[in-house]
MIKEKOL-727620 format. One line per 2 residues: number of its first residue (from 1); their letters; for each residue x, y, z of C-alpha. Coordinates in nm, 2 decimals. Layout:
<pts>
NUM> A> X,Y,Z  ...
</pts>
This chain:
<pts>
1> RK> -0.78,7.61,0.27  -0.44,7.70,0.42
3> NR> -0.20,7.41,0.47  -0.10,7.43,0.86
5> KR> 0.19,7.16,0.84  0.50,7.31,0.91
7> VP> 0.82,7.23,0.69  1.07,7.07,0.94
9> SF> 1.38,7.28,1.04  1.72,7.21,0.92
11> RK> 1.80,7.11,1.28  1.52,6.88,1.33
13> LL> 1.61,6.73,0.99  1.96,6.65,1.14
15> RT> 1.81,6.52,1.46  1.63,6.26,1.24
17> SQ> 1.76,5.89,1.23  1.87,5.77,0.92
19> IK> 1.65,5.44,0.96  1.34,5.65,1.00
21> LD> 1.42,5.83,0.65  1.50,5.50,0.52
23> NK> 1.14,5.35,0.64  0.96,5.67,0.49
25> LK> 1.13,5.60,0.15  1.07,5.26,0.17
27> NK> 0.70,5.30,0.24  0.64,5.56,-0.04
29> QY> 0.80,5.33,-0.30  0.60,5.04,-0.16
31> KQ> 0.27,5.26,-0.22  0.37,5.35,-0.57
33> KS> 0.43,4.97,-0.65  0.11,4.89,-0.51
35> AA> -0.08,5.15,-0.74  0.08,5.06,-1.03
37> KK> 0.01,4.67,-0.98  -0.37,4.76,-0.92
39> YR> -0.37,4.97,-1.23  -0.23,4.68,-1.43
41> KE> -0.49,4.45,-1.28  -0.76,4.66,-1.40
43> QK> -0.63,4.72,-1.76  -0.57,4.34,-1.78
45> KL> -0.94,4.27,-1.70  -1.06,4.53,-1.94
47> RE> -0.86,4.37,-2.20  -1.00,4.01,-2.12
49> AV> -1.37,4.15,-2.09  -1.34,4.28,-2.46
51> RD> -1.16,3.98,-2.62  -1.42,3.78,-2.46
53> AI> -1.71,4.00,-2.61  -1.56,3.98,-2.94
55> SR> -1.53,3.61,-2.95  -1.89,3.53,-2.83
57> KP> -2.03,3.74,-3.11  -2.21,3.50,-3.37
59> FP> -2.08,3.51,-3.73  -2.37,3.57,-3.97
61> LE> -2.42,3.32,-4.23  -2.78,3.35,-4.35
63> ES> -2.97,3.65,-4.21  -2.71,3.92,-4.31
65> KK> -2.66,3.84,-4.68  -3.01,3.69,-4.72
67> KQ> -3.13,3.90,-4.99  -2.82,3.89,-5.18
69> VA> -2.79,3.51,-5.17  -3.15,3.49,-5.29
71> GK> -3.08,3.72,-5.59  -2.78,3.52,-5.69
73> YE> -2.94,3.19,-5.67  -3.20,3.32,-5.93
75> EE> -2.96,3.45,-6.17  -2.75,3.12,-6.13
77> EE> -3.04,2.89,-6.18  -3.11,3.06,-6.51
79> DA> -2.73,3.03,-6.62  -2.66,2.67,-6.45
81> LP> -2.66,2.36,-6.70  -2.84,2.06,-6.60
83> LD> -2.61,1.77,-6.47  -2.68,1.53,-6.75
85> MM> -2.53,1.81,-6.98  -2.19,1.82,-6.78
87> DE> -1.86,1.62,-6.83  -1.83,1.31,-6.60
89> DD> -1.46,1.49,-6.47  -1.66,1.84,-6.39
91> LK> -1.95,1.64,-6.21  -1.68,1.46,-5.99
93> LI> -1.48,1.78,-5.91  -1.81,1.96,-5.78
95> ED> -1.89,1.65,-5.56  -1.55,1.64,-5.41
97> LA> -1.57,2.03,-5.31  -1.94,1.98,-5.19
99> QK> -1.81,1.73,-4.97  -1.49,1.94,-4.84
101> AS> -1.74,2.28,-4.78  -1.80,2.27,-4.42
103> FL> -2.10,2.54,-4.44  -2.27,2.29,-4.68
105> TR> -2.28,2.00,-4.47  -2.36,2.20,-4.17
107> DL> -2.73,2.27,-4.06  -2.80,2.60,-4.19
109> SS> -3.08,2.65,-3.95  -2.87,2.69,-3.67
111> NE> -2.71,3.01,-3.58  -2.43,2.86,-3.39
113> PV> -2.07,2.99,-3.54  -1.83,2.71,-3.70
115> HV> -1.55,2.76,-3.49  -1.72,2.68,-3.13
117> KK> -1.49,2.72,-2.84  -1.43,2.45,-2.60
119> RK> -1.63,2.45,-2.30  -1.50,2.40,-1.94
121> HE> -1.78,2.19,-1.85  -1.72,1.96,-2.15
123> SV> -1.58,1.61,-2.03  -1.27,1.44,-2.19
125> IE> -1.43,1.11,-2.08  -1.72,1.13,-2.29
127> KY> -1.53,1.22,-2.60  -1.34,0.90,-2.54
129> EK> -1.65,0.70,-2.49  -1.79,0.83,-2.84
131> VP> -1.48,0.69,-3.02  -1.58,0.36,-3.17
133> RR> -1.43,0.04,-3.08  -1.27,-0.20,-3.34
135> MQ> -1.10,-0.52,-3.32  -0.70,-0.53,-3.38
137> TE> -0.73,-0.75,-3.65  -0.49,-0.55,-3.87
139> PE> -0.14,-0.47,-3.76  -0.12,-0.14,-3.64
141> KE> 0.06,0.12,-3.85  0.35,0.29,-3.72
143> LI> 0.32,0.66,-3.68  0.58,0.94,-3.68
145> HL> 0.47,1.22,-3.40  0.52,1.56,-3.54
147> LP> 0.47,1.90,-3.38  0.13,1.98,-3.27
149> IK> -0.09,2.28,-3.41  -0.29,2.50,-3.20
151> DK> -0.61,2.69,-3.29  -0.92,2.82,-3.13
153> SG> -1.04,2.47,-3.05  -0.73,2.36,-2.87
155> II> -0.41,2.18,-2.96  -0.43,1.94,-3.27
157> PQ> -0.17,1.66,-3.25  0.01,1.59,-3.59
159> TV> 0.11,1.24,-3.70  0.24,1.10,-4.03
161> EK> 0.24,0.71,-4.14  0.59,0.58,-4.15
163> PV> 0.65,0.53,-4.55  0.64,0.20,-4.65
165> LS> 0.92,0.03,-4.84  0.89,-0.05,-5.23
167> VA> 0.78,-0.37,-5.34  1.12,-0.46,-5.46
169> HD> 1.26,-0.43,-5.15  0.97,-0.62,-5.00
171> EE> 1.03,-0.92,-5.25  1.40,-0.90,-5.14
173> GT> 1.28,-0.92,-4.77  1.07,-1.21,-4.83
175> EE> 1.36,-1.39,-5.00  1.57,-1.32,-4.69
177> TE> 1.31,-1.44,-4.45  1.28,-1.78,-4.66
179> EG> 1.63,-1.83,-4.63  1.64,-1.74,-4.27
181> ED> 1.39,-2.01,-4.20  1.62,-2.26,-4.31
183> FV> 1.89,-2.14,-4.14  1.89,-2.24,-3.76
185> EE> 2.06,-2.01,-3.51  2.31,-2.18,-3.31
187> PL> 2.23,-2.18,-2.94  2.44,-1.97,-2.70
189> PV> 2.73,-2.14,-2.55  2.66,-2.27,-2.18
191> LT> 2.92,-2.16,-1.94  3.08,-2.37,-1.68
193> PE> 3.07,-2.25,-1.33  3.42,-2.15,-1.32
195> EM> 3.38,-1.95,-1.66  3.06,-1.79,-1.51
197> AA> 3.30,-1.68,-1.18  3.55,-1.55,-1.42
199> QR> 3.31,-1.35,-1.62  3.15,-1.20,-1.29
201> QQ> 3.49,-1.11,-1.17  3.61,-0.96,-1.48
203> KL> 3.28,-0.75,-1.48  3.33,-0.65,-1.10
205> QE> 3.71,-0.54,-1.17  3.57,-0.32,-1.46
207> RK> 3.31,-0.15,-1.23  3.58,-0.10,-0.96
209> MH> 3.81,0.07,-1.20  3.54,0.30,-1.31
211> IA> 3.46,0.37,-0.96  3.80,0.46,-0.86
213> AL> 3.85,0.66,-1.19  3.55,0.87,-1.12
215> AS> 3.61,0.92,-0.76  3.98,1.02,-0.80
217> AI> 3.87,1.27,-1.06  3.62,1.44,-0.86
219> LA> 3.85,1.46,-0.55  4.12,1.62,-0.78
221> EP> 3.93,1.88,-0.90  3.56,1.91,-0.73
223> DN> 3.48,2.25,-0.91  3.51,2.10,-1.25
225> NI> 3.43,1.74,-1.25  3.07,1.79,-1.01
227> KK> 2.92,1.63,-1.33  3.09,1.31,-1.25
229> LK> 2.93,1.31,-0.94  2.61,1.26,-1.11
231> EL> 2.76,0.97,-1.32  2.89,0.81,-1.00
233> RA> 2.56,0.82,-0.86  2.37,0.70,-1.16
235> ML> 2.58,0.37,-1.08  2.35,0.32,-0.79
237> ME> 2.08,0.16,-1.02  2.32,-0.11,-1.15
239> QD> 2.09,-0.34,-1.35  2.35,-0.61,-1.41
241> PN> 2.19,-0.90,-1.16  2.55,-1.07,-1.13
243> VA> 2.73,-0.77,-0.97  2.45,-0.55,-0.87
245> VI> 2.47,-0.60,-0.50  2.82,-0.54,-0.47
247> VR> 2.85,-0.26,-0.72  2.58,-0.06,-0.54
249> KL> 2.73,-0.12,-0.18  3.08,0.01,-0.35
251> VM> 2.90,0.32,-0.50  2.72,0.38,-0.17
253> VS> 3.07,0.40,0.05  3.26,0.57,-0.21
255> LM> 3.01,0.86,-0.25  2.98,0.89,0.16
257> EI> 3.38,0.93,0.14  3.37,1.19,-0.13
259> FK> 3.12,1.40,0.02  3.31,1.41,0.36
261> DI> 3.60,1.53,0.17  3.46,1.75,-0.07
263> VP> 3.17,1.93,0.15  3.28,2.28,0.27
265> SY> 3.28,2.39,0.64  2.95,2.59,0.63
267> KI> 2.61,2.54,0.56  2.50,2.61,0.18
269> RP> 2.17,2.85,0.13  1.98,2.88,-0.14
271> LT> 2.01,3.20,-0.33  1.75,3.49,-0.36
273> EA> 1.61,3.63,-0.66  1.81,3.95,-0.61
275> EK> 2.13,3.77,-0.59  2.04,3.55,-0.91
277> AT> 1.98,3.88,-1.10  2.29,4.08,-0.99
279> KV> 2.62,4.01,-1.19  2.92,3.88,-1.04
281> KK> 3.27,3.77,-1.13  3.34,3.45,-1.31
283> ET> 3.49,3.30,-0.99  3.19,3.36,-0.77
285> QK> 2.95,3.25,-1.05  3.19,2.90,-1.07
287> LR> 3.16,2.88,-0.70  2.78,2.92,-0.69
289> EF> 2.73,2.65,-0.98  2.97,2.42,-0.76
291> EE> 2.77,2.44,-0.45  2.43,2.44,-0.62
293> GL> 2.55,2.11,-0.79  2.69,1.99,-0.46
295> VS> 2.37,2.03,-0.29  2.14,1.90,-0.55
297> QY> 2.38,1.56,-0.59  2.39,1.53,-0.22
299> KF> 2.01,1.54,-0.16  1.95,1.30,-0.44
301> YL> 2.21,1.07,-0.28  2.03,1.08,0.07
303> EN> 1.69,1.01,-0.12  1.84,0.71,-0.27
305> LE> 1.98,0.56,0.06  1.63,0.63,0.19
307> QT> 1.48,0.48,-0.06  1.69,0.18,0.00
309> IK> 1.58,0.14,0.39  1.24,0.17,0.29
311> DW> 1.25,-0.11,0.03  1.38,-0.32,0.29
313> KQ> 1.14,-0.25,0.57  0.84,-0.29,0.32
315> RK> 1.00,-0.60,0.19  0.91,-0.47,-0.15
317> LK> 1.09,-0.58,-0.51  1.13,-0.37,-0.78
319> KS> 0.97,-0.43,-1.11  1.32,-0.53,-1.27
321> NV> 1.37,-0.75,-1.02  1.76,-0.74,-1.05
323> IS> 1.83,-0.79,-0.65  1.66,-1.08,-0.45
325> LK> 1.51,-1.01,-0.15  1.75,-1.13,0.07
327> AY> 2.02,-0.89,-0.04  1.81,-0.61,0.07
329> KG> 1.91,-0.64,0.40  2.28,-0.63,0.31
331> LA> 2.21,-0.32,0.10  2.00,-0.15,0.39
333> EV> 2.30,-0.22,0.63  2.55,-0.04,0.41
335> AV> 2.29,0.25,0.37  2.25,0.29,0.74
337> KC> 2.63,0.27,0.79  2.67,0.56,0.53
339> LC> 2.40,0.78,0.70  2.54,0.71,1.03
341> EL> 2.89,0.84,0.91  2.74,1.14,0.75
343> LV> 2.56,1.21,1.07  2.86,1.22,1.28
345> AL> 3.10,1.40,1.00  2.87,1.67,0.87
347> PH> 2.67,1.80,1.15  2.71,2.13,1.00
349> FN> 2.60,2.05,0.64  2.26,2.08,0.47
351> FH> 1.99,1.83,0.52  2.14,1.72,0.88
353> NN> 1.80,1.74,1.04  1.66,1.51,0.78
355> II> 1.94,1.24,0.86  1.86,1.26,1.22
357> VL> 1.48,1.21,1.15  1.58,0.89,0.95
359> IV> 1.83,0.76,1.18  1.65,0.79,1.53
361> PL> 1.37,0.57,1.46  1.60,0.30,1.33
363> MN> 1.74,0.29,1.70  1.42,0.09,1.79
365> DR> 1.48,-0.13,1.50  1.44,-0.51,1.51
367> SK> 1.75,-0.60,1.35  2.02,-0.58,1.62
369> VI> 2.33,-0.49,1.36  2.13,-0.15,1.23
371> SE> 2.00,-0.05,1.58  2.34,-0.07,1.72
373> LC> 2.51,0.13,1.44  2.25,0.42,1.49
375> FE> 2.31,0.40,1.86  2.69,0.40,1.84
377> AV> 2.64,0.71,1.58  2.43,0.92,1.83
379> KK> 2.67,0.84,2.10  2.96,0.97,1.87
381> LF> 2.74,1.28,1.78  2.67,1.36,2.15
383> KQ> 3.03,1.34,2.26  3.18,1.55,1.96
385> DK> 2.90,1.83,1.97  3.03,2.14,2.15
387> LG> 2.78,2.36,2.05  2.47,2.18,2.09
389> YA> 2.26,2.21,1.78  2.28,1.85,1.68
391> SL> 2.23,1.74,2.03  1.91,1.96,2.06
393> GV> 1.77,1.79,1.72  1.83,1.45,1.82
395> VK> 1.68,1.52,2.17  1.37,1.64,2.03
397> VI> 1.32,1.36,1.77  1.38,1.10,2.04
399> SG> 1.13,1.28,2.29  0.87,1.28,2.00
401> LV> 0.95,0.91,1.91  0.89,0.79,2.27
403> RG> 0.58,0.98,2.31  0.45,0.88,1.95
405> RN> 0.51,0.52,2.01  0.32,0.53,2.34
407> YD> 0.65,0.45,2.55  0.69,0.13,2.36
409> VR> 1.05,0.15,2.26  1.35,0.00,2.35
411> PE> 1.53,0.11,2.66  1.86,0.19,2.49
413> VL> 1.69,0.47,2.32  1.64,0.66,2.65
415> KV> 2.01,0.55,2.76  2.16,0.75,2.49
417> FL> 2.06,1.08,2.68  2.32,0.98,2.92
419> HL> 2.61,1.07,2.69  2.51,1.40,2.63
421> RI> 2.79,1.65,2.67  2.63,1.89,2.92
423> KE> 2.87,2.01,3.22  2.75,2.08,3.56
425> VE> 2.91,2.44,3.59  2.74,2.54,3.29
427> LQ> 2.37,2.50,3.42  2.40,2.57,3.77
429> KD> 2.26,2.93,3.73  1.93,3.00,3.57
431> SE> 1.93,3.17,3.27  1.79,3.49,3.37
433> DI> 2.10,3.51,3.63  2.34,3.46,3.33
435> AP> 2.16,3.69,3.08  2.32,4.06,3.09
437> KK> 2.07,4.26,3.30  1.98,4.59,3.11
439> KF> 2.05,4.93,3.32  1.77,5.21,3.26
441> MT> 1.95,5.54,3.31  1.75,5.85,3.36
443> YK> 1.82,6.16,3.16  2.04,6.35,3.41
445> EK> 2.27,6.02,3.45  2.28,6.02,3.07
447> RK> 2.37,6.38,3.04  2.63,6.33,3.31
449> NL> 2.80,6.00,3.22  2.80,6.00,2.86
451> SR> 2.81,6.26,2.60  2.67,6.25,2.25
453> MQ> 3.00,6.14,2.10  3.05,5.88,2.34
455> RK> 2.73,5.71,2.25  2.80,5.73,1.90
457> WK> 3.16,5.56,1.97  3.01,5.29,2.18
459> KA> 2.75,5.21,1.93  3.03,5.18,1.67
461> EE> 3.22,4.96,1.91  2.92,4.72,1.98
463> KL> 2.87,4.69,1.58  3.26,4.60,1.52
465> ER> 3.24,4.32,1.83  2.94,4.19,1.64
467> EL> 3.12,4.15,1.27  3.39,4.04,1.44
469> LE> 3.24,3.72,1.60  3.06,3.66,1.29
471> AE> 3.39,3.66,1.11  3.54,3.40,1.38
473> AS> 3.20,3.20,1.36  3.27,3.18,1.74
475> ES> 2.96,3.12,1.97  2.88,3.30,2.25
477> KE> 2.87,3.16,2.59  2.52,3.28,2.66
479> KK> 2.40,3.12,2.35  2.56,2.78,2.43
481> LK> 2.43,2.76,2.76  2.06,2.84,2.63
483> LH> 2.10,2.55,2.39  2.20,2.32,2.67
485> TE> 1.91,2.46,2.89  1.66,2.36,2.62
487> TL> 1.82,2.04,2.57  1.80,1.94,2.94
489> NI> 1.46,2.06,2.97  1.34,1.83,2.71
491> VF> 1.52,1.54,2.86  1.36,1.60,3.19
493> VT> 1.02,1.64,3.04  1.03,1.28,2.87
495> YF> 1.18,1.17,3.22  0.90,1.31,3.42
497> RI> 0.63,1.18,3.17  0.72,0.84,3.20
499> LK> 0.73,0.85,3.57  0.37,0.98,3.58
501> KA> 0.21,0.81,3.28  0.43,0.47,3.23
503> QK> 0.56,0.36,3.57  0.55,-0.01,3.46
505> SP> 0.72,0.07,3.13  1.07,-0.13,3.07
507> LL> 1.18,0.24,3.01  1.17,0.30,3.40
509> PA> 1.55,0.18,3.49  1.67,0.41,3.19
511> VL> 1.47,0.70,3.35  1.60,0.62,3.70
513> EG> 1.96,0.60,3.52  1.93,0.93,3.37
515> LA> 1.80,1.10,3.68  2.05,0.97,3.89
517> KF> 2.29,1.17,3.66  2.12,1.49,3.60
519> AH> 1.94,1.52,3.92  2.14,1.79,4.03
521> LI> 2.06,1.99,3.75  1.66,1.98,3.80
523> NV> 1.49,2.32,3.92  1.45,2.31,4.32
525> EF> 1.08,2.34,4.27  1.03,1.97,4.18
527> FD> 1.25,1.83,4.45  0.98,1.76,4.69
529> DL> 0.74,1.59,4.44  1.04,1.39,4.29
531> LI> 1.14,1.24,4.63  0.79,1.14,4.69
533> VL> 0.76,0.99,4.36  1.07,0.79,4.41
535> HS> 0.99,0.71,4.77  0.66,0.54,4.66
537> LI> 0.84,0.34,4.38  1.04,0.18,4.60
539> AS> 0.77,0.11,4.87  0.56,-0.05,4.60
541> GG> 0.77,-0.33,4.58  0.76,-0.38,4.20
543> LS> 1.11,-0.27,4.13  1.40,-0.49,4.10
545> YR> 1.70,-0.46,4.30  1.87,-0.27,4.03
547> ES> 1.58,0.00,3.97  1.56,0.05,4.35
549> LH> 1.94,0.13,4.33  1.91,0.38,4.08
551> CI> 1.62,0.53,4.27  1.83,0.57,4.58
553> LS> 2.11,0.74,4.36  1.86,0.98,4.22
555> AF> 1.73,1.06,4.56  2.08,1.14,4.70
557> HI> 2.19,1.31,4.38  1.89,1.55,4.43
559> LS> 1.99,1.61,4.79  2.36,1.65,4.79
561> GQ> 2.32,1.95,4.51  2.07,2.25,4.57
563> GD> 1.86,1.99,4.79  2.07,2.09,5.09
565> VL> 1.85,2.34,5.15  1.54,2.10,5.20
567> NI> 1.48,1.95,5.55  1.40,1.61,5.43
569> DP> 1.52,1.28,5.64  1.64,1.05,5.38
571> MK> 1.64,0.75,5.65  1.42,0.57,5.44
573> FY> 1.66,0.55,5.14  1.95,0.44,5.39
575> TH> 1.72,0.15,5.52  1.65,0.02,5.17
577> LY> 2.01,0.02,5.05  2.12,-0.19,5.38
579> KT> 1.84,-0.42,5.28  1.93,-0.45,4.92
581> LF> 2.31,-0.52,4.98  2.25,-0.86,5.00
583> SL> 2.09,-0.92,4.67  2.43,-0.90,4.52
585> HA> 2.69,-1.19,4.46  2.95,-1.32,4.21
587> GG> 2.73,-1.39,3.93  2.53,-1.18,3.71
589> TN> 2.49,-0.91,3.96  2.85,-0.83,4.05
591> ED> 2.84,-0.54,3.78  2.58,-0.35,3.98
593> IG> 2.83,-0.32,4.26  2.95,0.03,4.09
595> IV> 2.61,0.16,4.14  2.64,0.07,4.50
597> LQ> 2.98,0.21,4.54  2.85,0.54,4.40
599> CL> 2.56,0.53,4.63  2.79,0.49,4.93
601> DV> 2.98,0.76,4.81  2.71,1.04,4.78
603> MF> 2.52,0.90,5.09  2.84,0.88,5.34
605> AK> 3.13,1.08,5.22  2.95,1.39,5.09
607> RR> 2.69,1.36,5.40  2.91,1.24,5.69
609> KQ> 2.78,1.50,5.93  2.43,1.39,5.88
611> VS> 2.53,1.02,5.92  2.51,0.87,6.28
613> QQ> 2.78,0.61,6.41  2.55,0.34,6.43
615> RA> 2.46,0.35,6.08  2.81,0.36,5.98
617> LA> 2.91,0.09,6.19  2.61,-0.13,6.04
619> FL> 2.71,-0.05,5.68  3.08,-0.11,5.75
621> KR> 3.00,-0.49,5.90  2.75,-0.55,5.63
623> LS> 2.98,-0.44,5.34  3.27,-0.66,5.50
625> TL> 3.04,-0.96,5.48  2.93,-0.87,5.13
627> AL> 3.31,-0.88,5.00  3.34,-1.24,5.08
629> HV> 3.11,-1.36,4.83  3.20,-1.12,4.52
631> LP> 3.44,-1.12,4.24  3.80,-0.99,4.34
633> NS> 3.73,-0.65,4.19  3.41,-0.58,4.41
635> SV> 3.60,-0.68,4.68  3.88,-0.43,4.64
637> GI> 3.61,-0.16,4.55  3.41,-0.27,4.89
639> LA> 3.71,-0.25,5.09  3.84,0.08,4.97
641> TN> 3.51,0.23,5.08  3.55,0.06,5.42
643> RV> 3.90,0.23,5.44  3.69,0.57,5.37
645> FM> 3.47,0.49,5.67  3.73,0.41,5.91
647> QM> 3.92,0.72,5.82  3.61,0.97,5.83
649> FP> 3.40,0.83,6.11  3.58,0.82,6.44
651> KM> 3.57,0.48,6.68  3.53,0.26,6.40
653> DL> 3.84,0.10,6.50  3.62,-0.07,6.77
655> LL> 3.49,-0.34,6.54  3.85,-0.45,6.54
657> DN> 3.84,-0.57,6.89  3.66,-0.85,7.02
659> ES> 3.48,-0.71,7.33  3.12,-0.60,7.32
661> QG> 3.05,-0.24,7.37  2.73,-0.14,7.55
663> SG> 2.42,-0.37,7.60  2.26,-0.60,7.34
665> VY> 2.36,-0.87,7.07  2.45,-0.83,6.68
667> LP> 2.15,-0.92,6.51  2.27,-0.94,6.11
669> EL> 1.94,-1.06,5.99  1.79,-0.73,6.11
671> DE> 1.72,-0.46,5.81  1.72,-0.17,6.03
673> PE> 2.08,-0.04,6.03  2.02,0.19,6.36
675> HC> 1.91,-0.08,6.57  2.12,-0.41,6.50
677> NA> 2.38,-0.35,6.74  2.66,-0.34,6.50
679> QN> 2.89,-0.21,6.80  2.90,-0.55,6.96
681> TA> 3.05,-0.76,6.66  3.39,-0.78,6.52
683> LW> 3.51,-0.77,6.17  3.63,-1.14,6.12
685> EL> 3.58,-1.13,5.77  3.90,-0.94,5.72
687> HL> 4.09,-1.25,5.84  3.95,-1.45,5.58
689> LQ> 4.01,-1.18,5.31  4.37,-1.17,5.42
691> RH> 4.39,-1.51,5.28  4.22,-1.44,4.95
693> YH> 4.38,-1.58,4.62  4.41,-1.19,4.49
695> PT> 4.70,-1.01,4.62  4.52,-0.69,4.59
697> VQ> 4.25,-0.79,4.82  4.53,-0.93,5.04
699> KF> 4.70,-0.60,5.09  4.32,-0.43,5.13
701> AA> 4.24,-0.65,5.42  4.60,-0.66,5.60
703> HL> 4.59,-0.25,5.57  4.21,-0.26,5.72
705> IA> 4.35,-0.52,6.00  4.60,-0.27,6.08
707> GA> 4.36,0.01,6.15  4.38,0.18,5.79
709> PT> 4.68,0.40,5.87  4.79,0.66,5.66
711> EG> 5.16,0.62,5.73  5.38,0.36,5.84
713> SG> 5.43,-0.01,5.78  5.05,-0.07,5.74
715> AL> 4.99,0.21,5.47  4.89,0.13,5.13
717> PL> 5.12,0.24,4.85  5.01,0.55,4.69
719> DF> 4.89,0.35,4.38  4.59,0.25,4.57
721> SQ> 4.57,0.52,4.85  4.49,0.78,4.59
723> RS> 4.23,0.62,4.34  3.88,0.61,4.44
725> AI> 3.67,0.30,4.50  3.51,0.33,4.16
727> EL> 3.82,0.34,3.97  3.98,0.05,4.14
729> FE> 3.65,-0.14,4.06  3.71,-0.07,3.70
731> AY> 4.07,-0.12,3.70  4.04,-0.48,3.84
733> SM> 3.74,-0.57,3.63  3.70,-0.93,3.51
735> KG> 3.50,-0.87,3.19  3.80,-0.97,2.95
737> MT> 3.86,-1.32,3.17  4.19,-1.18,3.27
739> FN> 4.37,-1.17,3.57  4.47,-0.85,3.70
741> PP> 4.79,-0.84,3.80  4.91,-1.14,3.58
743> VA> 4.95,-1.47,3.74  5.34,-1.56,3.72
745> SV> 5.39,-1.88,3.51  5.50,-2.19,3.69
747> TP> 5.79,-2.39,3.57  5.69,-2.76,3.55
749> RK> 5.91,-2.99,3.77  6.10,-3.26,3.61
751> KD> 5.96,-3.58,3.66  6.19,-3.87,3.78
753> TF> 6.31,-4.11,3.51  6.46,-4.45,3.58
755> SQ> 6.66,-4.65,3.34  6.49,-4.96,3.17
757> MD> 6.67,-5.23,3.37  6.56,-5.57,3.45
759> SF> 6.76,-5.56,3.79  6.44,-5.50,4.01
761> VD> 6.27,-5.82,3.85  6.28,-6.16,4.00
763> EE> 6.47,-6.39,3.75  6.22,-6.65,3.73
765> LN> 5.94,-6.39,3.67  6.11,-6.21,3.42
767> KQ> 6.15,-6.55,3.23  5.78,-6.60,3.23
769> LQ> 5.72,-6.26,3.10  5.95,-6.30,2.81
771> QH> 5.78,-6.64,2.73  5.45,-6.48,2.76
773> IS> 5.54,-6.18,2.52  5.71,-6.43,2.26
775> ET> 5.40,-6.63,2.24  5.19,-6.57,1.94
777> VV> 4.85,-6.45,1.99  4.56,-6.70,1.84
779> PI> 4.25,-6.48,1.75  3.94,-6.60,1.90
781> SL> 3.61,-6.51,1.77  3.39,-6.35,2.00
783> DF> 3.03,-6.43,2.01  2.80,-6.18,2.25
785> AK> 2.48,-6.32,2.14  2.57,-6.65,2.26
787> HL> 2.38,-6.67,2.58  2.06,-6.50,2.39
789> KE> 2.08,-6.81,2.18  2.11,-7.04,2.47
791> TS> 1.85,-6.92,2.65  1.60,-6.91,2.38
793> LS> 1.66,-7.29,2.29  1.61,-7.38,2.65
</pts>
């Protein structure tokens, strides 16, 4: 049959891409390899079958040479001598040979070969059961184990008894033992507590010097002294009970600092088989050995830390009992501290995800010290993470922990999300808008716009730019935004899951606080449902005042961002905030004034066009009343908010006049800000605040009484006018129990002193006084139970 396949022309071969040719070559080589492999398998099976058939063939003993053996026996019987005519030595030799000959002792009727192969179905336990038991009446002989011998039946262990010493030597030994019985060993000297402390201090000093020597040698030349890292790590198993705890703690911290210093700024990947097979320079081989040793020692070190924490959690003692159970907590705290330092310092290195998986569950630990260490480490990691890889890993583990524990975790675990380094600008657009859109050109446009050479140059330029980016190790903005988007999606999934399934959980305040921070980044599709959920939570009445404040703040963050497009009336949230204001006071709720100031900023400053005058007047009056019974920093923040109200909304100065405007009487107890007739009252609270003990409160009160002017004598200094209400609230905080500004020290007045003169006393009175002083005092015995005795006698 004629082959109709045409040979490709030279022009067509030129147009074929190099990638296609490479793929064809690879496919051809793969087929050849697979065929060769298949042939080798078949040959191997054939050889095994032949070997198995040979081994199973029975070895002939009787049938094959039956006739020859019978003829020989007849001849031998004639020539053989009777046993009584043999010498005793010959008879004994024949009996010994008969016992050693296997074919004489075995059953001749069986056709089974002598060396039977070991069957797979034979049980090892049955062989052990067949071994006879014997009492250990005699002392066991010492055996020396030799190299084993292997035959068809299997591996045969070889042992030799230890040679016994000569009789003369044994007699000398008995004499020595008899002398030793007469000699009584001196007891060990009993050390005093001072000597024991000195001995312990000496041992500790020796260990410290050894640790310092190893650490300095490793830091000086890490490439050459990587084996000393193993020696230092072996000291984690210190067995001396006097210094074991301190030495292990010192070694943990020393290794942590060493790894922070010598670890490279890149992740070390394992070498492939092809890379191991290739020959490299000595420097490259040395670097590979160093990296491999570093990764293995780092892995073993992390496993030791993890085992220490597990032993403490399980309250499990080691067999050696070197360390007491109480000391395990201290060791576990040091191990957790080391892991936290490595979590923050080496987010780019190997096993970082393993450290995250170990640290995140410890945030929910009962021990306050350990949980706070883990909280601070995760917060630092979030603040330092610029790219987002480590943050994404932590957020995934926290989400899984919350769901796996059925939402039974501490609220601080979710509050860590507030420290995520995600900016608003980076996630305002969707990922589809950020991604570069591909332009599909038609054939005519390609021919018109780009020539073949231009397309070639463009491809080379893109390849060069990609290599430059990899060399600089710089992450593109699109990749960073993608990581941040994925991180925030996991955070919102965790929040929404709790809102849906665990509304009565103690995690709800943390969820509402997180929604208040990241609400402007939520997709617009969820806004309507989320606002309904927030309002239902407030209307249920099961929330505390702080949780309701977070609900209000979340709702207005949603409405102030992308939610401007939505046609939603937030009047119910204004009413609830107006009702909640009087729940705050100068006690423990004073710190929540900061949330109120954030709510007022979002509700009035950023939505002033949607706020009516009646509502603004009602809030201004109620806030002025609230400023009377809170701490000075809260009063300053509230008065700064009132200043913004008076400058933004017109006709706010009518509350500075005592004449009523319109009909009605002001109803301060009414919870509806639109209907309480706030225009018919006056800000008499400002006169009381003008006499406040805090000088900054006095300045703000006087400024508001003057009408909050921006210029003139009643204007505030620039230090106050340019700062927001929240900044002023934090600046004048009373957390440190200090007065800001400091109170000037008052110089004490000198007391009036009088000279000791008797000129003011009458002469006769003075004589009586001197006489009374000069008289000797006669001691009188006092009997306090005298009246009790008299009453009992009577």
